[in-house]
Structures are given as structure tokens and as C-alpha cells.
Residue, then its C-alpha position, 0 to 999 in steps of 0.5 A: m674012635p669014641t663019639s665024644e673024641i670025634a666031637q672034640i676033634e671036629m670042634l678043634a678043626a672048627v676053631d682052627g678053621l676060624i683062626q685061619q680065616l682070621t689070619n687070611w682076613s688080616r692079610k688082605p690088602t686094603g688102603w682103608r685106615t680103619a681096616q688096617q687098624c683092625q687088621a693090626v688088632i687081629q695080627q696082635l691077637l693071633p700069637r695069643l691064640d697060637m699060645l692058647r692052642v699050644r697050652l691046651e694040655s697045660p695046667l690052668v693058670i688061675a690068678t686072683f683079682g680084686g681090690t686092695g684089702t679083699g683078702k686075696s692072699s689069705l684066699v690063696n693060702a687057704l686054697v693051698g692049705s699052707y702059708c705061701t704068700t704074705s697076708g696082713r693088714q698092711r695095704p697093699t700086702t702083695t707087691q710082687p706076684v706069687l706063683i704057686a705050682h706043683p714041682d712036676t709042672d713045666l713052668d717054661r711052657l706057660g710063657l711066663d717071665l718067671s723072674q717077675f714072680q716069687v715062685e712057690q712049688k708045693p707037692l700038693d694034689q690040688l696043684r696038679n691041674i692048676i697054677l695059682i698066682d697071687c696078683p697085685d691089687p689093680d686099685t693101688s699105685e705104689e711103685s717098685e722098681g719102676e712099675n706099679n701094681l696095675t702095670r704088673l697086673q697088665h703083664i700077668i692077666p693075658l697069660c691067665d685062664i681063670l680069674l678068681y675075683a675076690s671082693t668084700q662088703q666094702k669093695y664089691r661096688s668099687a668102680r675102679v676095680s669093676e672097670e678093670l674087671r670088665e677089661a680083664a674078663v675078656g678071654r678068661r673064665l671067672i670065679f666070684v668069691q665074697t671073702h671075710a665071711g666072719l666079719d661081713e654080711d652076705i651081699r651076694d644077691d645084690w652083687r649077683e644082680q650087679l654082675s649079671q648085667q655083663f657077666e654070667v654068674p653061676e655061683i658066688y662063694f661066701v668064705d672065711s679064708v683065715r678060718a679055713l686055713e686054720d681049720q686045715l692046719a688043725d686037721r678040722p673039717v672046713d666050712p662046706e662053702f669053702a670046701s665046694l670052692q676048693n673042690i672046683l679047683s682041685t677036682q672039677l678043673g680036670k682035663s676035660e674042663r681044662l680043654q673047655v676053659r681054654r677053648a672058651n677063652l680062645l673063642e671069647l678073645i676072637q669074638h671080642a676082637i671081631d666085635h671091636c673091629a665090627q664096631k670100628f667099621e660101623q663107626n667109619l663106614p658112613e664116610l666111605r659110603e659118602l665117597e661111594s655115593f659121590l663116585k656114583q654121582q660123578h660116574v652118572t654126571l660124566t657119563t651123561r656129559m660124555s654121551q651128550e658130546l658124543r651124540s652131538e658129534l655123531l648127529i653132525s653127519r645125520n643128513l648123510w646117514e639119512r640119505r644112505l638109509l633112505s637109499s637102502i630102503s628104496d633099494s630093498w623095496g625094488a621098483s614099487p611106485f612109492a619106492m620110485m618116489l623115495r628115490l626121486y626125493n633122495g636124488l632131488g638135488n642131482l635131478i634139479a642140477s641135471a635138469s638145468l642142463f636143458r636150459a643151457r643155450n651155449s657151450a659156456q653155460v654147459a661148462l659152467i653147469g658142469a663145473l657147478q655139478g662137479a663142485r657139488w659132487l666134490g662137496d658131497r664126497h668131502k662131507e662123506q670123508a669128514a663123516e668117516d674121519r669123525l667116526k674114527r675120531i670118536g674112538s679116542f673121544g673123551l673128557d678133557d683134562n680140566t673135567l678130570r681134574e675138577s672131579q679129582l679135586l672133589i674126590d680127593g676130599y671125600t677120599q681123605a675124609a673116608g680114611l683111604e690112604n696111598q691112592p694114585q694121584l691125578t696124573d695116574s688117574l689120567e693115564r688110567l683113563q687114557t689107557e682105558a680109552a685106548h682099550v675101548e677104541e680097540e674093543f668097542l670101535s675097531d670099525a666105527g663105520t661098521k657100527i653106523d652101517g649096522i644101524i642103517g641096515k637094522l633100520a632098513r630091515k625094520n622099515s622094509g617089512w610087508f606091513t610098512r610097505l603095504v601101508y605106504e604103497s596103498l596110501f600112495l596108490t589110492f590117489v593115483i588110482y582115483a585120478l586114473v579112474r576119474i580120467g579114464r571114465n571121463f575119456f572112455m565113458d562120459s565123453f564117448f557115450n554121454e557126450s560130456r566134455i573132456l576134463p580141462i587142463d585145469f583138472y590135470v594141473t590141480a590133480g598134479v598139485i594134489f599129487l605132489i602134496w600127497t606124495g610129499f606128505l607121505v614121503m615126509m611122514f616116512t622120512r620123519k619116522l626114519k629120522r626118529g628111529l635113526e636119532q634113537e639109534i644114534n643116542q643109544l650108540s653114544d650112550e653105549l660108547a660113553q658107558a663102555k669108556l667108563s664101564h670101570g668107573l672114572f677112578p676104578h681103583l677107588e671103587q675097587e677099594c670100596r668093594q674090598v672094604h665091604s668084602l672085609q666087613h661081610s667076612l667079619v659079620r660071617m666070622g662073628g656068626e661062626v664064633h658065636h655059634l661055637r661059643t654057644e656050643i662049648a663056652s657055657s659052664r655050670i661052675l665058671g662065670a664068663w663075659k656074657v654071650n650076646e647075639p652078634t650084631g656087628k657092633a662091639g660093646s667096648g673098645a679094645s682091652h688094654l689088659s688083654s693086649q700083650 
């Protein structure tokens, strides 16, 4: 297979892939009004693209375009070489479009409503590859059978492949015709012709400068259509300028150029639609970004509020967990001196209550003290049970309905401003959050007590290392060893050999007080470290729980919708880059003008063309 044919197949495959991407893009579900409008534009465009694909092998449809009195009908007659359409001084001359084709051309494949045309079939070789249509003027408003010329033109333009734009010295600056040309040129190639060469001056340089701002202008032809027709009828050679124009239409627009024109028109339609959609996205995205920003702000605010409430709920039982932590650490340390002090501190309340039994003088006092001790034990058990119940309640703990309604009312305003439609109401949002809370309760806190036990075990291991034990045991034993050495030296050395007095009772009282203070200081420092670590772990646990409850956002359907919009926008930008690359490869022509190919920026130049719509 020839390389050129393979390249053509690859190009067609790339175009087909691009059309399929557009089809998929237009079918993606979205509640954003702007995206829905853009999808509707693409869906309206797709039949046009399919029609162009079907018509790849059909003759090119070339329509005249220009203001009234610019000699369009005379130009058509001259190109054909015979009188096919009425021309004259009356304005407008053409009220019904005239279609001129070869008798062998199958007009039914073109998608034209032939009842709206005056059909002329001429067995001319120059008509084998093209079909000429003499169109009404866009700048007149005479009505015939309920339609004016502009309406007729709007029905014809979408089915054309090339516009033969005719103008004169008097008409080339017409604002109305220029505006209609800007809208009609999208998706079509252009040929620029200055007529009335026998009467007007050559204004092509000025006209080219004006046109080149928006169009690619390879050539502008300066012809006298009336004289060219007369020369052909008299078998005289025509003017070289007109002969060049006639050669383009009869010879150069062969099969290869026809395929290029159709593909170029197709890609231009796609790019214009993508640019139009990208522009609408950019215009309306700020409101959507405000909604996203507010959703993030609400997520942070409500997560913080929930975390604080959960933290307060968890910290109520902090004293109980501190005692459990201290007991776990003292057990892991074994029978070391400082561990014994920790056990003594942890069981100080029970020790004091037990010591009160020694003050009982009779059985009644013993019974009373026993009752108080039993009540104390029951109170501790009640606190432990309350802590367990509190942990179980945390699994379903969340934000109240009033907080959710307040957020919903604020979000509704941003949602309406952003143009999001068909969003679930407040009751649905509450049900969603309750469902999510139940899921979190099952997944995250299936056993809340295990979480606390894990924290206690983690902190116990962290504070039971050899370095921590060495520091506190050394500091604790420093005073004990000092006191024992002082007492032993006084008893065995000073009093025995040096006959010094034995240390008085005041020394032992003072040493005991200092021992209690030193021990209390070390225990206080150690327990303070444990409390600080426990509080940090509880704070982290409450943050994790709040994040888990709101991991998908307070209103996940809105966040998903925003992500879908950004996905649609990114797809638009990507497809815009692809179509621009394809246009730069195949859309350029040395003989035909066109809408300028610009670098894709995600923004379109103008609104949707009403001439290009069906």
C-alpha cells in the first residue's frame, strides 16, 4: 500500500477518534448548566460531522457569498461559460438560489432540499468535481413566501464546502457583509474575488490587509465577469486572472483537494465548537470555583468543630485512662524502686482508705469504713462503665441537624450561583451523612475500646524504654543512696570509731520529708509527660475520627460534580490541542483561504455561529 494512502488512512482514523471523543464527552452526565449547554452544542454538531464524513467523495459544493450588486450571478455565469442565472441591475437580482451541477452528479447525496433551488444541470467538464450555488444576498431583507434572503442563506451555508466571496470597490468594507462572513466562514474554505474589474480600481492590497486579521488569504482574484462570459461565448481567450480562477474550480479541486477541503472543514467546525465551549467554561467557572472554595471551607470548619466535640467527649474519661496507663507502665517496669513508687501513687486512694481501718475502735466503725470503701469501688466501676458507654456512643457521634441545615442553606446559594441543577435536597444530604456515619462506625470504630487500649499500650511501650527507666530510676535512687550512705557512715563509722553522736530523729524526719518531695516531684514529672502524650494521642484520635466521618466531604455529590466539571474542561483542552495539531497538518492550502488557525488557549474568539447551525 502506498505511503500516501497509509497517511490518508491514519489521518482519517485520527479524525474518527476525535469525533468519538466528542461523542463520549457530550454524553457524560453532569448537572452543571454550562456543561449541559456545551454538550447540546456538540450533539447538534455531530450530525454535521457525520454528513461531512459521508460526503467525502461527493463533489464540492461552492456557494457565492457577498453583498448585493457585487456581481455574484455574473461571476457564476462566467465560471460556467453560459447563462445559468439571472443577472442585472435590479437589486436584489437573485431571490431563489440557483444550483448548477453536472447531470451525472447524484444530488440526493448532498443533503439539500432541492425544492428550494432552481436546479440547472450542465454537461460541462468543470462541473464534474464541483457544484455551484448562486446564493441570495445577506444584506437585503426582501421577503418572498415568508422567507427573506438572509434566512435562505442560513439554510444553504451549512451544506457548503467553499464560499466564493465576491466584493467590489464599493462593498468590500460593508460591516454587515463582513459580519455574516465571519460567522459563515467557520467550517468552510474561502476564495476571494474582486469583481467589476472593468469599472473599479484594484483595491486588493487594502482588502487583503483587512481580511488577514481574521482569515488566511492566499490569493485575491480581480476579474471582469461580464467580459469573461462574452469572451467565452465568442471563443476568445479569457483574461489570465479569470483563467486562473476558472482553473482552480475546474482542475485543481480534484479528488485529493476535495478530501483535504472536507477534512479541513470538518476540523474547523470541531475547533470552533471546542473553542466556543471552552470560552463558556472559562466564563462560568469562577462561580463554580467559589462553590468549591466554600465547600472546602465548610469541610475544614465542620471537621474542626466535630473534632473539638469529640475531643471534649474523649477527655472526660482522661483520668481513668491515665490510671490505666500508669498501671500498665509500672507493671512493665517490674519490681524496680521507682515502679513501686508509681504503684503507690496510683493506688494512693485505696491505700488511704485501707489505712483508715487501723483507726477503727469497734465493729460499727469497721462496717462504716467498709461501706465507704464499697461505695468508692462501685463509683470507680460506674466511671469505667460510663467511659465504655461513652466510647460506644462516639461511633454515632456527629453534627446536629441544625448545623447541617445552616451549611445547606449557605451552600444552596453558591450552588444556584454556580449553575448546578438537580442537586439532592437537605433531607437527602442528612440521610447521606447519617449513612456515612453508620459506615464509619462500622469501619473505623468497630471496637472503640480497642482504640483506647491501643493508645495506652503504645504510650506504655514508648515510656518503658531502657533510657527512660535509667533516667528516672537513677534520679530516684540518687537521694535514696545518699541518705543510706549518710546514715550508714554515721552509724558504722562516725559513732563507732570517732565517737560522734548518732543522727537525731530530726534528721530522719527531714530526710523523710525531702524523700517525699523528691519522689513526688519525679512522679509528677513522669505523670505529666504521660498526660501530655495521652492528650496528644486523644487529640489525634478525635481528628482521625472527624476526618473519617467527613472523608468524602459534607456534601459528596457536590464535590463529585465539581470534579466532573474539571474533568470535562480538561478533556476540552486536550481535544482542542489534538484538533489544532490535525489542522496544522492538513488544513493549510495554497489556493484556498480559511479562518485563521490560532494556538489553542481554551478560549474561543466568538460565540456560536448562527449560520453554521442547522
